[in-house]
C-alpha positions in Angstrom: -16.2 -26.9 25.9 -14.5 -25.2 22.9 -16.4 -25.1 19.7 -14.3 -24.8 16.6 -15.6 -22.8 13.7 -14.4 -23.7 10.3 -14.0 -20.8 8.0 -15.3 -20.9 4.5 -12.2 -19.9 2.5 -12.6 -19.9 -1.3 -9.3 -20.6 -3.0 -8.8 -18.7 -6.2 -8.0 -21.1 -9.2 -4.7 -20.6 -11.0 -4.6 -19.2 -14.5 -4.1 -21.8 -17.2 -3.5 -21.5 -20.9 -6.7 -22.2 -22.7 -9.0 -21.1 -19.8 -12.2 -19.4 -21.0 -12.8 -16.5 -18.8 -14.4 -13.2 -18.4 -12.1 -10.1 -18.2 -13.2 -9.7 -14.5 -12.3 -13.3 -13.6 -9.1 -13.2 -15.6 -8.0 -10.2 -13.6 -9.0 -11.8 -10.3 -6.9 -14.9 -11.0 -4.0 -12.8 -12.4 -3.9 -10.7 -9.3 -3.7 -13.9 -7.2 -0.5 -14.9 -9.0 2.0 -12.3 -8.1 5.0 -14.3 -9.5 3.3 -14.6 -13.0 5.3 -12.8 -15.7 2.9 -12.5 -18.5 -0.7 -13.7 -19.3 -3.2 -12.3 -21.7 -6.9 -12.6 -22.4 -7.6 -12.7 -26.1 -11.2 -13.2 -27.3 -12.1 -14.7 -23.9 -9.2 -17.3 -24.0 -6.2 -17.2 -21.6 -2.7 -17.3 -23.2 0.4 -17.8 -20.9 3.8 -16.7 -22.2 6.6 -19.2 -22.6 10.1 -18.3 -21.6 11.5 -15.7 -24.0 14.9 -16.1 -25.9 17.2 -13.1 -26.4 17.6 -13.2 -30.2 14.1 -14.4 -31.1 12.4 -11.9 -28.8 14.5 -9.9 -26.3 16.7 -8.1 -28.8 14.0 -7.3 -31.4 11.8 -6.1 -28.5 14.6 -3.9 -27.3 15.2 -2.4 -30.7 11.5 -1.5 -31.1 11.7 0.2 -27.7 14.9 2.1 -28.8 13.2 3.3 -32.0 9.9 4.3 -30.5 11.5 5.7 -27.4 13.6 8.0 -29.6 10.5 9.3 -31.2 8.6 9.6 -28.0 11.1 12.0 -26.3 10.6 14.6 -29.1 6.9 15.2 -28.4 5.1 16.1 -25.2 2.1 14.1 -24.2 3.2 10.8 -25.7 3.2 7.6 -23.4 5.4 4.7 -24.3 4.7 1.4 -22.6 6.7 -1.8 -22.4 4.5 -5.0 -21.7 1.7 -2.9 -20.2 -1.7 -4.5 -19.7 -4.5 -3.0 -21.9 -8.2 -3.4 -21.0 -9.3 -3.4 -24.5 -12.9 -4.8 -24.1 -14.8 -7.2 -22.0 -13.2 -10.3 -23.8 -9.7 -8.9 -24.4 -6.9 -7.8 -22.0 -3.7 -8.2 -24.0 -0.2 -7.3 -22.7 1.5 -5.9 -25.8 5.3 -5.8 -26.2 5.1 -2.1 -26.9 2.4 0.6 -27.0 2.6 4.2 -28.0 -0.3 6.4 -27.1 -1.3 10.1 -26.8 -2.2 11.3 -23.4 -6.1 11.4 -23.1 -5.8 15.1 -22.0 -4.4 15.9 -25.4 -6.9 14.1 -27.4 -5.7 10.5 -27.2 -8.3 7.8 -27.6 -7.2 5.6 -24.6 -7.1 6.6 -20.9 -5.1 5.5 -17.9 -7.4 4.1 -15.2 -7.3 4.9 -11.5 -5.6 1.6 -10.8 -2.9 2.4 -13.5 -4.0 0.3 -16.4 -4.6 1.4 -20.0 -8.3 1.3 -20.9 -9.3 1.5 -24.5 -7.3 1.4 -27.8 -3.8 2.9 -27.9 -3.0 4.6 -31.1 -0.1 2.2 -31.9 0.7 -1.4 -30.8 3.8 -3.3 -31.7 4.3 -7.1 -31.1 7.3 -9.4 -31.6 5.9 -12.7 -33.0 7.7 -16.0 -33.6 6.1 -16.6 -36.9 3.0 -16.0 -39.0 1.3 -18.9 -37.0 1.3 -16.6 -33.9 -1.8 -15.4 -32.4 -0.5 -11.9 -32.9 -1.6 -12.1 -36.6 -4.9 -13.8 -36.0 -7.3 -13.4 -33.0 -5.2 -10.6 -31.4 -5.0 -8.7 -34.7 -8.7 -9.0 -35.0 -9.4 -7.8 -31.5 -7.0 -4.7 -32.0 -8.8 -3.9 -35.3 -12.3 -4.2 -33.9 -11.4 -1.9 -30.9 -9.8 0.7 -33.0 -6.1 0.5 -32.5 -5.0 2.8 -35.3 -1.7 1.2 -36.2 -0.4 -2.3 -35.6 3.1 -3.6 -36.2 4.0 -7.2 -36.1 7.6 -8.4 -36.4 7.8 -12.0 -37.4 11.4 -12.9 -36.4 11.7 -16.4 -37.6 10.5 -15.4 -41.1 12.5 -12.0 -41.0 9.3 -10.1 -41.9 7.6 -7.0 -40.5 4.1 -5.9 -41.2 2.7 -2.5 -40.3 -1.0 -2.2 -40.6 -3.1 1.0 -40.6 -6.8 1.1 -39.7 -8.9 2.3 -42.6 -12.7 2.1 -42.9 -12.7 -0.5 -40.1 -10.1 -2.8 -41.8 -6.4 -3.1 -41.5 -4.5 -2.2 -44.6 -0.7 -2.6 -45.0 1.6 0.4 -45.0 4.1 -0.2 -47.7 7.7 1.1 -47.8 8.4 3.9 -50.3 11.1 3.7 -52.9 13.8 4.3 -50.3 12.6 1.4 -48.2 11.0 3.6 -45.5 7.6 3.2 -43.9 6.0 6.3 -42.6 3.3 6.3 -39.9 0.0 7.9 -40.8 -0.8 8.5 -37.1 2.5 9.8 -35.8 4.0 12.3 -38.3 7.8 11.8 -38.5 7.7 8.3 -37.3 9.8 6.7 -40.1 11.1 3.2 -40.2 14.0 1.9 -42.3 12.3 -1.6 -42.5 15.2 -3.7 -43.8 17.7 -2.0 -41.5 15.5 -2.9 -38.4 15.2 -6.5 -39.6 19.0 -7.0 -39.7 19.6 -5.0 -36.6 21.3 -2.0 -38.2 20.0 0.4 -35.6 22.3 3.3 -36.5 20.6 3.4 -39.9 17.2 3.0 -38.2 17.8 6.0 -36.0 19.4 8.1 -38.9 16.2 7.6 -40.9 14.0 8.3 -38.0 16.0 11.6 -37.5 15.0 12.5 -41.0 11.4 12.0 -40.0 11.9 14.2 -36.9 13.3 17.0 -39.1 10.2 16.9 -41.4 7.7 19.8 -41.4 4.7 17.4 -40.5 6.6 16.3 -37.3 7.2 20.0 -36.4 3.5 20.6 -36.8 2.6 17.7 -34.5 5.0 19.0 -31.9 3.5 22.4 -32.1 0.0 21.1 -31.8 0.6 18.9 -28.8 2.9 21.5 -27.1 0.1 24.1 -27.4 -2.4 21.6 -26.0 0.0 20.6 -23.2 
């Protein structure tokens, strides 16, 4: 006589927008969905990305990468990430459009885990948002602020607006453009942005202004510091 033994197999539930999960459970379900493109846990709630259009997301995203990537290659020890998962805290695991961070070995405040995730707060995060109604300017912004992301850029494409926030005394304050229309990072010396040129896609002007920042004495000093540490 053959006795069949039924195995007790627990099926992992799929991720769904609006799920309220711990970060551990979020990662468990995310890992079980290898074909999933993007999901985030923000203040304990799951957000699933919709298909992304080229002009309202893909191209602005690419231009941010071009600008920040040009800066990154000038300094040893910087890490630039595109859609990289960040283990921010127990209730937040976002996947920012762009992150720029300093290597932990050179004094950066975030670290790369053994399983290759960012843990902690990157120095700079940039997001492309559809509009001011986006979560990027509400719960996500609060999570970044609370966890110590030093600078946060939000590009609202539909409203043709860009905000650059700097963490000061535990609150985000806006970095304003100077008389020449240039915003200058307080965390990354020489990271200069011709704001209006970026908004209209004039990337040559954006990179020309960035080059001016790269030629500045403060940028040279940062390169010297990180080169020595490296």
